N, C-alpha and C positions, 0 to 999 in steps of 0.2 A: 290893604297893607292888616298885618296880623303880629302880634306879639304873643310867645308864649312862652309861660318861666318853666323847666323841668330842672325839679330836685334832684341829682344823681348821687350816686353812693361811690367814694364809700364815708366822706364824709358829708354829705347831705350840701355840696356843691351846687350853686344856682347857676344853670344852663338857659340861656334865652336861646330860643327858635322867631328870628326873622322872618314871616311870608310877605314877600314884597314881588316886584317883579324879578329880583333877584333875591335868591335864600340865602341865609347867612344862621349860623351857629356859633352864639358868642361864650365859649368854655364847653366841654363835653364831659367831664369826671373820670370815673377812673374805672368805669365796667363799659366794655364797650357792646355787651351784648344788650344791656339796659341801654343805652343810649340814642343804637338804632331800632329796637323797639318804640320807644317814646317816641323819635321823630318821627316813625313810621304813621304813628295815629294822624298824624298831619299831613306829612309831604313822605315822598320816595325819596329817602336817602339820598341815592344817585341825583336827586335833581338841586341839592345844594350847590351852592355856588361858593361859598366860603365858610372854613372854619377860622373865627379868630380867637387866638387865647390871650387871656390879661395877665398869664406869666404860667410859668411851668410845673409847679408845685402839681406833682402827682395826682390830688384829688380833684384836681381842674383840668388835667391834659393829658393823664396817661392814655386814655382812651382815644388821642388827636391821631394817633398813627394808623389806626383801620381805618380814619377818611382817606386816607393818601391814594389819590388817582379818581378818588371822589368827587371833592371838594378842592379847593385851595386853602391850604392851610398858611394862615399868618401868626407871627410871631416877631417878639422885639429884637433884634439881634445881640444884645446882652442878655438873652434868657437862654439862648442856645450851647452854650456851656454848662449852664445849670444842670439844664434839661437832660446832660448826657452823665450826671452823679442821680438821678433819681432811684436808683438800682435798689432802696430802700422799701420801696412799693410794695416789691414784691414779699415782703413781711406780713402784709395786711392780704396779700393773695391776689394783689393787681398788678399785671406785667406793664410795667413802662414800656410800650411799642416805639424804639425810637426811629426820627423819621426827620429828612432835610425838608426845612419849610420850603413853599415853593414862594412865599412874600416875607421879605426879611425886613422888618418895620424899623424905623429909627425915631418915631413922633413926627407928627405933622400931616402925615398922609390923608387923605379925603378918599370912602370908597360911597360911590353912590347905586342904591340899592332899588331904585324907584321914587316911590314916598320917603323913603330912608335915606338920610344921610349920615354918614358915621366917621367922625374925626377923632384921629389917634392922638392920644395925651400920652406922653412917657412919665411915667410917674412910680421913678424908683424908690426904693426904699423895704416895702414888704420883701420884694426880691430887685434884683440890679436892674431887668427888665420889663417890671411891673406896667402894663397900660392902662387908661382908661378909654373909654369909646363913648363919646357926645355927640347928639342927635340934637345941633342948636335950634331946627325948626319948633320940633316937642318939647326941647329942654330935657329930653332926658339924658341922664348919666349911668352909664354900665361901668362900676365903680371896681370887679375885681376885689380883691382882699387889699384894698387901699384904708378906702373909708366904710363902713355900715351903717345901719338905720339906728338913727338916735344915740349919737355921738360915739359910737366904736370904730376905731381904727384898727389896721392890721398890724401883726407882730411883726418885730423886728430882728429877733433872736434866732433866725433860720439862717442855712448858708445862706451868703450874700445881702442880708438883712443889713441896713444901715438907718437909725432911727433919725441923725440929720435929716437923708436925702428925705425919710417918708413924711417928717414935717414940714419941708417944702413942698413936697407933691400936694401933702394936703391944705396948703396954703394957696396954692396955683389951684387946686379945685374949688375950694372957696370964691373965688372970683368970677365961677363960671354963674349963670343962672339957671337953675337946676328946679326944674319942676317935680320929676318923676327921678327916684332913684334908685338903681337896678344893680343890688351887689351883690358880692358872691357868696354871700351866706346868711342864711337868717332871712328877717323882714324886708317886705319891696315896702318905699314908701312913694307912693301916690300922691302927690300934690304935695307942695312946700319942702321938697326932696332938700333945698339947700337948709336949711332949719338943719338938719342931719350932719349936713356935710360941716357948717358953722359950732356947731355942737363936736362936732369930732375934733376940730382944732383946737376950741377952746378948750377941750379935755385935754390934746396930745401935748400943748403947752404948758399944761400942768405935769407932766410925766418926762418927757422928753426933755 
């Protein structure tokens, strides 16, 4: 099993390529040519089994439609309507290619990739259908834009954002045993990732 972090344009979103018996990409960024080239350094894109989207914001998901027919694209049901509103991505020179997801998530699903098991956690607040993915044996948390390293957390002033739900989602994540935190932007935390989640909760309670 191998985990590779790919930082994708246009807003330096962290994407995570998991190479296991089954191969998965968590978030794809907004530049299809970039993400295809990046993935191809490690595996052929056609070998991907899944593309998991933590949410539909264009900096994480607007390249996803180019993977349709290559991998099964999974997104939360609450995010599909919001995805259709992402036309503002064109302002930044990136086209949001709309797609019908292959897997509509509700939260609570589990995906077995081999050594890696991903549990889907619905974490609304940054957007209605934001999800996190948790690997219970390795204690890895792929947190999208819900929480970040060192106590930062996702904004809630974008369409579909909800501060109360975001706080509830961070509280939910704070109950997990997290060794490594793999957020949607900025630094990865390898070792004692729970400390960052707890700090995010502490700071969020001060402002929400």
